[in-house]
C-alpha positions in Angstrom: 13.4 12.6 19.7 11.3 11.7 16.7 8.8 14.1 15.3 6.1 12.0 13.6 5.1 14.9 11.3 8.7 15.3 10.0 9.2 13.6 6.6 11.4 10.5 6.7 13.7 9.7 3.9 12.7 6.4 2.3 15.3 3.9 1.1 14.1 4.4 -2.5 14.1 8.2 -2.3 16.4 10.2 -4.5 19.2 12.2 -2.7 17.5 15.1 -1.0 14.0 13.8 -1.7 11.8 13.4 1.4 9.2 10.7 1.3 7.3 9.0 4.1 8.2 5.4 4.7 5.1 3.2 4.5 4.3 -0.3 3.8 0.6 -0.5 2.9 1.0 -3.8 1.0 3.2 -5.5 3.6 0.5 -8.2 4.3 0.1 -8.9 0.6 3.8 -9.3 0.1 3.8 -12.0 2.9 1.2 -14.0 1.0 2.2 -17.2 -0.7 -0.7 -16.9 -3.2 0.7 -16.8 -6.7 -2.2 -14.5 -7.9 -1.3 -12.0 -5.2 2.4 -12.1 -6.1 1.6 -11.5 -9.7 -0.6 -8.6 -8.8 2.2 -7.1 -6.8 4.6 -7.5 -9.7 2.0 -5.9 -12.0 1.7 -3.0 -9.5 5.4 -2.5 -9.4 5.6 -2.5 -13.2 2.8 0.1 -13.4 4.5 2.2 -10.8 7.9 2.1 -12.6 6.2 3.0 -15.9 4.3 5.9 -14.3 0.9 4.4 -15.2 -1.4 5.6 -12.4 -4.5 4.0 -14.0 -3.0 0.6 -14.1 -1.7 1.0 -10.6 -5.2 1.9 -9.4 -6.6 -1.2 -11.2 -4.2 -3.5 -9.4 -4.9 -1.8 -6.1 -8.6 -2.5 -6.7 -7.9 -6.1 -7.5 -5.8 -6.5 -4.3 -8.5 -4.8 -2.3 -11.0 -7.4 -3.6 -8.6 -10.1 -2.3 -8.6 -8.4 1.1 -5.2 -6.5 0.8 -5.2 -2.7 1.0 
């Protein structure tokens, strides 16, 4: 019995941290376009550095390319 409102522990979550598992950029990650792959790398770098502004800019660029 799975409760959809119950938080799910993501693979990248710290021990005890509950985080929903989602893959909003799954389609982008399947793209063979080098520009999309670079943007995904830039987004990961911004995320790891805690730079929400840069992350939002990359998200906007991906949205322009049709990936949300």
